[in-house]
N, C-alpha and C positions, 0 to 999 in steps of 0.2 A: 507353318505349324498351326494346327487348329487351336482355337481358344478353348481352354479347359476350365469350365465354370467351377468345378469342384476344387481344382488347384488354386484358383483365384480366391475362392471362399476361405480356404485354409490360410492363404497368404495374409488376407485381411485379419483373420482371427489371431494368427500368430503375432502379427505386428502389434495388435492391441494388447495382447497378453504380455509382450515384452517391452511395451512403451513405458519408460519410467515416468513420463509426464502424467500418466493416468493414476500414478500412486502418490504423487506429491501434492502439496496443498498450497494454494495461492489465495491471499485475502487482501482486500482493501479495507483498512480499519480506520474509521473516521470518528471524530468527536470534537468537542470544543476544547479550548486551551486548558491544559492540566486535567483532562478527563482520564488519562492513564493509557494513552495510545502507545507510548514507548515503554511504559512500565509493564505492559502485558507480555513483552518479549521475555520476561522472566519465566513464562510458562511455555515458550516455544521449544522446538527440538534443537538441541545443542550439538556442536558448537554453533555460535551465531556470529555472522559478520554484519555490521551495520555501516552503511555509508551515510553519514550524518550531515545534512545541510542546515539543521536547526541549531543555532548557537546554544550550547549548554544543555541540549535536549537529552543527553544520555547520562547526566549526573545521577539519576535515580538508579543506575545500573552499575555503579562504581565497584561494588563488591564482586560482581560477576566478571567485570573487566579485569580486576586485579587477579582473580583466580584463573583467568585465561579461558573461561567459558564463553566470553563475548569479546570479539575483536571489533574495535571502532576506528574508522578512518574519519577524523574530524577536520581534515585540511580544507573541506568544502564549506565550513560553517561561517566564515567571515569574508564573503566575496565583496570586493570593492567595485561598485557599479561604474566607477571612473577608470578602473583598470581590471576588468573582469577576467578571472582565470579559472574559477571553480569548475564550471561545466566542462571546459576543455580538458582540465586535469582529470576529472571524473571519467569522461568519455575515453580518454587515452588509457587510464588505469583499467577500466572495465573491459575494453577490447583486449588488452594484454592478459587479463585474468581469465577471460574465456579461452584464449589461445593456449595457455599453460595448464588448464584444468584446475585452476585455483579453487573454484567453488565446490568441487567434488568432496572436499574434506569437511564441508559445513552441513549442518542439519537445516539451517535457516539463513536466508539472506533478507535484510531489511533495508529499504530505502526510506529515509526519514528526513523531510516529509514532502508531500506533493507541492505544498505552497512555496517553500523555499527552493525546492528543486526547480520549479517552474520559473521562479525569479532568476535563478542562476542561468537558465537557458535563455531567458529574455536578455539578461545582461550580455551574454555571449553573442547573441544575434546583433544587438545594438553596437557592440564593440567592433564586430567584423565589418559593419557598415560605416564605421567612423562616427557613430553617434552615441558613444558611451556616455551614460549618465543622463541622456535626454529622455523626454516623454515618448513612449512607444506610439506608433501610428497604427490604427486598428487593422487595416487590410495588409499593410506591408510588413508588420512585425509580429502580430498575433498568430497569423496562419503558419509561418515558419516555426514559431515556438510550439504550437500544437502538434505539428508534424514531427518535430524532434522528440517531443514527449511520447507520442504514440509509438514511434519507431523503436525507441529504446525500451519502453515498457514491453513491447512485443518481443524484443530480444531477451529481456530478463525472464520472460515467460518460458524460455527454454532452459532455464537453470536446472542443474541436477539436484536441487534441494528445494525446500519450501521457500516461498517468496511472500514477504509482507511489505505492503506499501501503506504508509500512514498518510492521513490527510485531515484537514480542518473542515468545518462545516460553515456554510453561508446561510444566513437567515433570509427567507423570502416571505414578504407579507403581501397579501392581496385583499383590498377592501371589498367586502361583500355587500355591506349596506351601512347607511348612516341614518340614525333615528332623527327625523326632522324636528321633533320636540325637544329631546334631551341632548342631541348632538353626539350621542354615544355611537362609536364606530365598531362595527363587527368585522373582524378580520379573519382570514385564513392564513395561518402561519405554517410554513414548511421549512425544513432544513435540508440542504443539498450539499453534496461534495463540492468543495471550493477549488475551482481550477479555471483554466481559460476556455471561454467560448464553448464549442461543441465537444471539447474534451470532457466536459461534465457528463456526457453521455458515452462517448467512445471508450474512455479509459475504464470506467466500471465494467463495461461489457467484456473486457479481457479477463476479468477475475472470476474464479469459481465462487468466491465468497465476498460479500459486502457486509461488514459489521459496523454497528454504531455503539460506542461506549458512552453511557449516560451515568449521571450521578445524582444521588439524592441524600438528604440529611437523615441520619439515623441517631439513635440514642447514644451510641458510642462513637459517632463520627460519620464521615461520608461513606455511603454505600454505593458501590459501582455495579452496574449491570451491563450486559452486552446484548443488544438487539440483533438477531440474525434473520429476522423477517420483518417486512414493512409493518410499522405500527404507528398510527396517528400521523404525527408531523415528520417522522423520520423515514428514510428510504434504506432498506436493508434487504439482503437476499442470501439464501443458502441453498446450494445444490446438495449439500450433505443432509439437509433437513428432509429432503425428498424420501429418505429411507424411513422416516417416521420415528427416528430415535432422538430427535432434538426438539426442544421447545422453542417458541418464538423469542423468549428471553432466557439467556444462559449466563452463568457466572463468567467473568472475563478470564478464562483459563483455557488456553489453546490445546494443551495436551489432554485435558479432561474432555473437551469437546470432540477431539479426534478419537479418543477412546470410545466414547458413547456412539460415535458414528461408525465404528468398526475399522478404523484406520490405525496404522502403526504409530506408536508414540516413542519409538526407540531412538535414542540419541546416537550420533556417530562417535567414533573414538575421540577421546580428548586430544586436543592439539598438542603437538610436541613443540614447545617454545624454547628457542636457544637464548 
């Protein structure tokens, strides 16, 4: 059978038009402790499922949890490094949820957060080697941890709903000069996504959006902003911004941001809870 270029072109275009992953939203949202990384889920498409590895991290969402708009699995929050079970339980549950189509009923899935998720993976790896609770060895333990993190983030990228991954920031300082007379040090300060080794590069590459939530003091209390493009000492990126409808700094409201970029903000039907 001769190769039909026109038919192949139609196949590629039809696949893109019907690909649900082109219509969903994925974001790595970073910030310092208490910046509002979890709180921003109030503005995500509902219903929302959160797998929480951060102890007490979802207390700011209690009203939406009570109403059934947010479902939180908190069994991963208190992993015992001497008897680690959190990551194995999460891995098993996630694989089953994919098999049964569990995520189709949600507007957003959130994994909270990269720091504690990574710790749970490390505990899992050490436990499997009979070294639970011991200090990780660079080459033997960190590479398998990074591989597991990358592999499961890639799997979560196929979710039939929006995907939010939260993370903390690591401060990096570089001495540029030291005044020989005064001793004053001039430094370059940058903040980077806090995770293991090269995963600081490979994981962000998987996401459409990389946002940083920052805070400053206002007359009536803290004012939070969301950087969606690199600015000064922070690293951020937005593929949605390419349309020219978004600013480098936006209010921390996901639905409003999606609306400005021309994406759907529609929630999925409310969950039926027995």
